C-alpha positions in Angstrom: 33.3 60.3 32.5 32.4 57.3 30.3 31.2 55.4 33.3 29.0 58.3 34.5 27.4 58.5 31.0 26.6 54.7 31.2 25.0 55.1 34.6 22.9 58.0 33.4 21.8 56.0 30.3 20.9 53.0 32.5 18.8 55.2 34.8 17.0 56.7 31.7 16.3 53.3 30.1 15.4 51.5 33.3 14.3 53.9 35.9 13.5 52.7 39.4 10.7 54.0 41.6 10.9 54.4 45.3 9.6 51.5 47.5 6.9 52.6 50.0 6.1 49.2 51.6 7.4 47.5 54.6 11.2 47.6 54.4 12.5 44.1 54.5 15.2 42.6 52.2 12.8 40.2 50.5 10.2 42.9 49.8 12.9 45.2 48.3 14.2 42.4 46.1 10.7 41.4 44.9 9.9 45.1 44.2 13.0 45.3 42.1 11.9 42.2 40.2 8.4 43.6 39.7 9.8 46.8 38.3 12.1 44.9 36.0 9.1 42.8 34.8 7.1 45.9 34.1 10.0 47.5 32.1 10.5 44.3 30.0 6.8 44.0 29.3 6.7 47.6 28.1 9.6 46.9 25.8 8.1 43.7 24.4 4.8 45.3 23.8 6.4 48.2 22.0 8.4 45.8 19.8 5.2 43.9 19.0 3.2 47.1 18.3 6.0 48.3 15.9 6.1 45.0 14.0 9.5 43.8 15.3 8.0 40.8 17.1 5.0 38.7 16.3 2.1 38.7 18.7 2.7 35.0 19.4 6.4 35.6 20.2 5.5 38.6 22.4 3.0 36.5 24.3 5.6 33.7 24.8 8.2 36.1 26.1 5.7 37.8 28.5 4.5 34.4 29.7 8.0 33.4 30.5 8.6 36.7 32.4 5.4 36.1 34.3 6.5 32.6 35.3 9.8 34.0 36.5 8.0 36.7 38.5 5.7 34.1 40.1 8.7 32.0 41.1 10.4 35.0 42.6 7.3 35.8 44.6 7.0 32.3 45.8 10.6 32.2 46.9 10.8 35.6 48.5 7.3 36.3 49.9 5.2 33.1 50.3 7.6 31.6 52.9 6.7 34.5 55.2 2.9 34.5 54.7 0.9 33.3 57.6 -1.2 30.1 56.9 -4.5 30.8 55.3 -7.5 30.3 57.6 -9.9 27.6 56.5 -12.9 29.5 57.8 -13.4 31.4 54.5 
């Protein structure tokens, strides 16, 4: 019973949306990372708005999360991208 309540609490605090894109493991993992990024940014902005974090500290935390997300994209998705054409 305790474990079920923890699961419900986790779903409430960090809900996950369906993925509608091309179903490949790397896409699913990146989508999960993107959703986690969005959740954390929402929490950080709420803390800053309510005076629990300074604007500078909120910026630093979001910048770090952004770098992590970019790294995740690079590792998961860029390796599968076709080479860019030089005609543009």
